[in-house]
Each structure stands twice: as C-alpha cells, then as structure tokens.
C-alpha positions, -999 to 999 in steps of 0.1 A, spaced: 0 0 0 29 24 6 42 18 -30 7 25 -44 2 56 -23 36 70 -32 30 61 -69 -2 82 -69 19 112 -58 49 106 -80 27 100 -111 23 138 -111 60 143 -118 75 110 -130 68 88 -160 84 66 -187 108 92 -198 125 94 -164 158 79 -153 166 74 -116 202 72 -104 206 49 -73 235 41 -51 218 27 -20 215 -11 -16 181 -26 -25 179 -41 10 175 -5 23 137 -1 25 137 35 14 156 26 -18 135 -5 -23 102 13 -22 110 48 -36 139 42 -58 130 8 -72 93 -2 -70 78 33 -75 101 42 -104 95 8 -122 57 10 -115 56 44 -132 76 31 -162 109 48 -155 144 34 -158 170 30 -131 208 34 -134 230 22 -105 261 41 -95 293 22 -97 302 32 -61 296 60 -36 328 76 -47 317 77 -83 281 91 -78 291 126 -90 308 112 -121 278 88 -127 254 118 -124 272 136 -152 274 104 -173 238 92 -171 221 126 -165 193 114 -142 159 131 -138 153 118 -103 176 109 -75 168 90 -43 194 90 -15 200 97 21 206 133 34 244 127 38 249 126 1 231 159 -4 250 174 25 283 164 8 271 178 -25 262 211 -8 295 212 10 314 206 -24 295 235 -40 302 259 -11 338 249 -10 342 257 -47 325 291 -42 349 298 -13 378 296 -37 362 317 -65 371 353 -71 353 379 -49 330 390 -76 317 354 -83 312 349 -46 291 381 -44 270 370 -74 266 335 -58 256 349 -24 232 373 -41 216 344 -60 212 324 -28 195 354 -12 171 357 -42 165 319 -40 157 321 -3 131 349 -9 115 329 -38 114 298 -16 97 318 12 71 329 -12 65 293 -24 61 281 12 37 310 21 19 307 -13 23 344 -19 32 362 -51 68 373 -54 65 407 -72 78 414 -106 113 426 -95 119 394 -74 107 372 -104 132 390 -127 159 386 -101 150 349 -99 154 344 -136 187 362 -135 199 342 -105 189 310 -123 209 320 -153 240 331 -134 240 307 -105 215 278 -102 217 266 -138 255 261 -135 251 241 -103 223 220 -119 245 213 -149 270 196 -125 243 171 -116 237 161 -153 214 190 -161 181 171 -162 172 166 -125 135 172 -119 135 163 -82 154 150 -53 140 124 -30 153 117 5 144 103 39 143 135 59 166 142 89 156 173 109 191 188 107 191 186 69 154 195 66 161 228 85 186 237 58 168 226 27 198 243 11 204 220 -18 169 220 -31 168 258 -29 202 260 -45 191 239 -75 156 253 -76 142 218 -77 111 202 -63 119 182 -31 100 151 -20 105 141 16 96 107 32 86 107 69 62 137 70 57 133 107 93 146 111 87 172 85 57 187 103 80 194 133 98 220 112 82 253 121 88 270 88 71 243 68 40 238 89 19 256 63 31 232 36 6 205 24 10 169 33 -2 150 3 -9 117 20 5 96 49 34 84 28 49 115 11 53 152 13 59 169 -20 69 204 -29 64 211 -66 83 237 -85 61 267 -93 
C-alpha cells in the first residue's frame, strides 16, 4: 500500500521518460520502495552508481531526472558547491551569495503561497541563469526532483533543493511537520510530502 500511495503522488512528476540514479543497496527499505518499486511501477528506468565515490561522475554520465538518496549525500554535494565558491574570485562569490538570497526569498514565497513581485521574479530568472543553472549542470542538467528520507538537521537547511531550484520530496512527513517554517506546507498523504516547482 505504501508503494501504491507513493506512486499516486509521484505520477504527477514521474513517468516513462524518467531515469533514476541509485546508489543505496536494495535491502534499504527507502531505496527498495521509492527508488525501485515506484520508479518501475511508473515506467521509469534505473541506473545504478558504480560506487559511492563515483556518484558525482555517474550523475554527469547518465544525467538522471530523479535521485533517491540519504541526506548525507546531499550534504556532501552542498559542501562541495560551497567549498568551490569559497575559492572563487570575490565578484563570483558576491554573485553567488546574491543568487542564494534571491533563492531564499523565492522559496519563502513558495512556502507561504504568496506572489513574489515582478522585481523578485526578474531577479530569480537572472539568478537561475547566473548561479543555479550552473550548479544543476553539474548534476547532469536534467534533474527534476530530489527524494530523500528527511533528517531534521538537513530539513532545516533545505539548502540543496533551494540551490538547484528543484522540487523536493520528503519521506517521513511526521518529522517534516516538526519544522516550524514548513507547517503551512501541504502533506499530500500519509506516505509523502511533495513540494512542486512553481
């Protein structure tokens, strides 16, 4: 019943043209359900990473549209991006930080379901062109969503999803509801929480 319930939610964003990249073992229930049964039920394909150390290279190689993993992988990706930015010239750092600020404001409007104003929308398009699209390209350039089992520490950041301007799907909505900032966000059913890109 979990697979069928999740499939009804994922059917809105996943289908036969999608490719998932997986690196978790299939004995992991999260991977078995979300990254295997659901993807196959909806007609998608699955590519398996050669190893944890080669996930980044495999993302560039297979260009997945969906990725299912544990928060630690996304934290490492986020740290890698931030480390690169720290070594960029000062102007690039300022542009990146400006883009993050715009992304945070757009994200806040999405959560609050309020209209971002014309100036913020224009800033968002520029930030996407100058910052977010370059980061997305390093993930293969086709990612439509990230899927993860939520840990509160990572959920409070939500930095990677904001950084890539991607929809985020969380498992374990009972934990998600503990996050004060997201209490207004809809819980789609008892299995999944989904935030769709506007």
